N, C-alpha and C positions, 0 to 999 in steps of 0.2 A: 524484455525479461522483467519479471517481478523482482522486487528487492529483498524484502524480509523473508527468509526461508528459501531463497533462490540464489540471489547474488551474494547476500550476506547471511550469517546465521542469525538465530533469534535473539542474540545479544548484540547484534549490530557489527560483528566482526567479519571482515572481508578476507576469505581464504586467499593465500598467495596464488593458488591454482586458478581461482576465478579471475584475479587480476591478469594473469598470464593469458587465459583464454580470451578475454575481451581484447587485449592488446594485439594478440596474434591474429584474431579474426579481422580486426580493423586493418591490420597491416596487409591482410589478404584481400582487402577491398570491400569487406562487408560493413554495413552500417549497424551500429548497436545502440539501442535505446532502452532505457528503463521504463517500465509501465507499472505504476505502484499506487497504493492508496495514500502514500505520503504526499504532503504538499512540498513545494520547492524549498521552503525553509528547512526541511528535514533532509535535504540532499546535501550532505556535508562535503567539504572540499576533497576529502580522501576518496569519495566516490567519483566526482568529476575528474580527478587526477588520473583515473585509469583510462580515460580517453573516450568518454561517451559522446555520441553524436547529438543527443538531446534526451528529452524525457516526456513521459505522459504521467501526470500526477492527479491526485484527488480521485483515484479510480476512474479517470476518464474526463475530468472536468477541465484539465489543463494540458496543452500540447505545446512543446517547444522544440525547435529544430535549429541547431547551430546558433543558439542565442536569440532566435526570432520566435516571438510568441505567435502561434498559429491559431490557438483556440483557448479561451478562458471563460468558463461559465461559473458564475458565483451565485450564492444565495443573495436575495435582496436584503437590504437593511431591515425591512419590516419582518421578513422571515427570521432573520438572526435574532432580533429583539424578542420575537414571540417564543422562540425555542429557549433562549436564555432565561426568560421569565418563567417558563414552564419547568425547566430543569431546577431552577433555584427554588421554586415553590414546592417541588417534589423532593428536594433535598438530595439530588443526584450530582456528585462531583463531575465536572466536565472540562473540556478544553476546545477552543476554536482553532481550526486548522486553516491558516492563511499563508499565502506566499511570503508575507512579510514577517511571519513568526507564528509561534504557538502561544495562545493566550488562555490561561487557565483560571477557573474559579478559585477563590481563596482557599477552599477546602480540598483542592485536588490532591495535593501532596500527601495528606493524611488519608483522604477518602479513597484514593486509588492504590494505596500500598499493598493491600491484600491481593487485589486483582493482578497487579504487576508481579508480585511474588509467585502467584499461581501460574501466570502466563510463562514466566521463566522456568518454573519447575516442569510444566507440561511439555513445553517446546524443547527445552535444552536437556531435560532429565537431570538437572542439578539440584542443589539443596534449597532452591527457592530464596536465595539471598539478594536477588536483584532489587535495587531501590528505585523509587520513582525518579530520583535525580539521575541515576544511571540510565534509565530507559528514556528519559526526556531531558537531556543535559542543558538545553537552551530554553526551557519552558519559562514563559513570562507570567508572573503572578500579580502584577500590579497594572496590567494594561487595560485599555478600554474594551468592554465586552459587547457593547452595542456597535457593531461594525458593518461595513458595506463591502468588505474584501474577503469574505469567508468562503472557502471551498466546501467544507463540511464541519460538523460538530460531533465529537466523540464524547461518550459519557459512560460512567461506571454502571453496570447492571447489578442490582440487588437480586433480581430474578428475571426470567424471560418475560414476565408480565410487564416490566418496565419498557422493554422493546415493543411489545404488542400495543401498549398504551401510547407510546410515542408514534408508532405507525398510524394509529387511529386518530391521534390528535393533529397530525400534520400530513394529510393526504396529498398536499401539494409538494411534498418533499419525498426523497427516496430514503427509506429506512433500511438499515442493515445491522449485522452483528459481526464481531471479530474477537479473536484472542484466545484460542485454545486448541489443544490436541483433539483431533476428531471433530473439528468444527464446533466444539462446545463453546458457547458464548460467554465472554467476560465483559465486553464492552458493547454498547450500541452506538450507532451513528446515524446522522441525518444529513443529507446532502441534496444536491440538485437532482431533480427528477429526470428520468429518461436519459441518463448517461451511463455508459459502460466502457470498459477498456476496449472492447471491440469497436465501438463507434469512434473512439479516439484514434485507434490505429487506422481506421478507414480515412479519417480526416487527414492524418499524417501522410498516408500513401497518396491521396489526391494532391496534396501539396508537393510531394516529391515526384509526382508523375511515375510512381513505382507500381509494380505488378504484385497483386496479392499472392500470386503463385510463387513468389520468391520470398515469402515470409515464414519465419519459424518463431513460435512463442514458447516461453519457459515460465512455469509457475508451480505453486505448491498448495494453493487454497481454492476454495469454492468460487471466490470472487474472480479467480483467474480463468475459470472454465470458458466464459464467453470469448476471451482472446485466443485460447487454444482452439476453440471451434472455428473462429473466424480465420485464423492464419492457416496456411497450407499444411503446416505440420506442427503438432503440439507435443511438447515435452513436459512431463511431470517429474518433480524431484522425488527421490525416494522417501523423503521425510514428509511428503504431501499427504493430504487427506484421502480417504478411500475414493470419494467421488471423482476427484481429478485424476487419480492414478488409473481408475477404471476406464475413463474416456480418452486418455492420452494415446498418441501414436507410439510414444516411447516413454518408458519410466527409467530414469537414470538413478545414480546413487544419491545419498543424502548430500546436502549442501556441505556438511563438514567432512565428507569423504570424497571430495573432489568431484562431486556430481556434475557441476557445470562444465568443467574441463573435459570430463569423460564423454559428456554428451556432444560437446563441440568436436571432439576427435571422432566420435562415431559418425557424426553427420558430415564430416570432412570440411568443416568450417576452418579448421587449422591443420 
């Protein structure tokens, strides 16, 4: 299952009903994995404590089962350096997503403030008061930015042209966008090419000697569509974008309206 907008709400809060759903499903013999754009450093203890079997991170670049690393594809040091230099020259605030932590440009806290507020307002329907510190509580602002352990790099978009120019400048990397209701972009990202959540799930199943026919995927965004297509059954959250809701086998309620628990019950996982 995806994390943001699926397991937790867009402010990172875990509904009690979601915690209950995961724990009861595992008690019934099911394996439960998160499959997220987050890197391992962003999977905080309160998420592991619900009893996950493992995780897929970086939108498919990292796979872990019961503490064992099955797959980890990272940007090269040269690719990271080139992207950092390009973003700094363009004046775009950014952060590096690594399993060891999140490493931000010195201007990220101020430069991402408007995007974070808009993200919060769109996704949560609140007054847009979320701060960068609340969104990224463990962000590191004085770390080394030329690194060899980076899964992907996210950056603030001033316009969609920044994304298009990044995609053109780095054809050896996978370019994407994220961060808004109706899939409207607030951030761009660059990561390892030719990875998807679906490929990572396939890698995990091969490791487990498990059958694809026994898989169910849960998500809320366009980036989740490949895993919903790959798995035998796909569930979209009610708060999801139009594209994923239209292609899903089942559309459940919003994450904040016990959508995960309701789907688990309907599918007789619990």
